[in-house]
C-alpha positions in Angstrom: -47.4 195.3 3.1 -45.5 193.4 5.7 -44.4 194.5 9.1 -41.2 193.1 10.6 -42.1 194.1 14.2 -42.2 191.4 16.8 -45.7 191.1 18.2 -44.4 191.2 21.8 -42.5 194.5 21.1 -45.6 195.9 19.4 -47.7 194.8 22.4 -45.3 196.5 24.8 -45.4 199.6 22.8 -49.2 199.8 22.9 -49.1 199.0 26.6 -47.0 202.0 27.3 -49.7 204.3 25.9 -52.8 202.5 27.2 -54.3 203.8 30.4 -54.6 201.4 33.3 -58.1 200.3 34.1 -58.6 200.7 37.8 -61.6 199.1 39.5 -62.9 196.2 41.4 -63.1 192.8 39.7 -66.4 191.2 40.3 -66.5 187.4 40.3 -70.1 186.3 40.3 -71.2 183.6 42.7 -74.0 182.4 40.4 -74.3 181.6 36.7 -74.9 184.7 34.5 -78.2 185.1 32.8 -79.1 187.0 29.6 -80.7 189.7 31.8 -77.4 190.0 33.8 -75.5 190.6 30.5 -78.1 193.2 29.5 -77.5 195.0 32.8 -73.7 194.8 32.4 -73.8 196.2 28.9 -76.1 198.9 30.1 -73.5 199.9 32.7 -75.3 198.6 35.7 -73.4 196.6 38.3 -74.0 192.9 38.7 -76.5 192.2 41.5 -76.0 189.3 43.9 -79.5 188.1 43.1 -81.1 188.1 39.7 -82.9 191.4 39.0 -86.7 191.0 39.2 -88.3 191.9 35.9 -90.8 194.7 35.9 -94.0 193.4 34.3 -96.8 195.5 35.7 -97.5 198.8 34.0 -98.7 201.8 36.1 -99.6 204.9 34.3 -98.9 208.2 36.0 -99.0 211.9 35.1 -96.2 214.2 35.9 -95.9 217.9 36.0 -93.7 219.4 33.2 -91.1 220.3 35.8 -91.0 216.8 37.2 -90.8 215.2 33.8 -87.9 217.5 32.8 -86.1 216.9 36.1 -86.6 213.2 35.8 -85.3 213.2 32.3 -82.2 215.1 33.3 -81.5 212.9 36.3 -82.1 209.7 34.2 -79.6 210.9 31.6 -77.1 211.8 34.4 -77.4 208.3 35.9 -77.4 206.6 32.4 -80.9 205.1 33.1 -84.2 205.1 31.4 -86.8 207.4 32.9 -88.8 204.2 33.8 -85.8 202.7 35.6 -85.3 206.0 37.5 -88.9 206.1 38.6 -88.8 202.5 39.7 -85.6 203.3 41.7 -87.2 206.3 43.3 -90.4 204.4 44.2 -88.4 201.5 45.6 -86.4 203.9 47.8 -89.6 205.6 49.0 -91.3 202.3 49.8 -88.2 200.8 51.5 -87.9 203.7 53.9 -90.9 203.6 56.3 -89.9 206.8 58.0 -90.6 208.7 54.8 -94.0 207.0 54.2 -95.9 209.7 56.1 -93.8 212.6 54.9 -95.8 215.2 53.0 -95.2 215.2 49.3 -93.7 218.5 48.1 -96.0 220.9 46.2 -93.9 220.5 43.1 -95.1 216.9 42.8 
């Protein structure tokens, strides 16, 4: 089966029906690593500095409500539950005004 279409005409035809991708183009200022590619393919933005690898395991127990809410929020943000908990802990530790705030009873 042969097609007599010119490739440029076919390309123009497809371009008419293809949505435009609107967004910021990121040009990295450093060489990409395999971890950067993992982040990009997971939908995370490229960081200015290489992401520090989590290598220390801390076990914690959550209430069923916290576990359920964490799972829903992680799914909403397209993160793993572990990444969500690391993000929440980092936010808490980086804000010294919240360090002495009482933890809610649901925790």
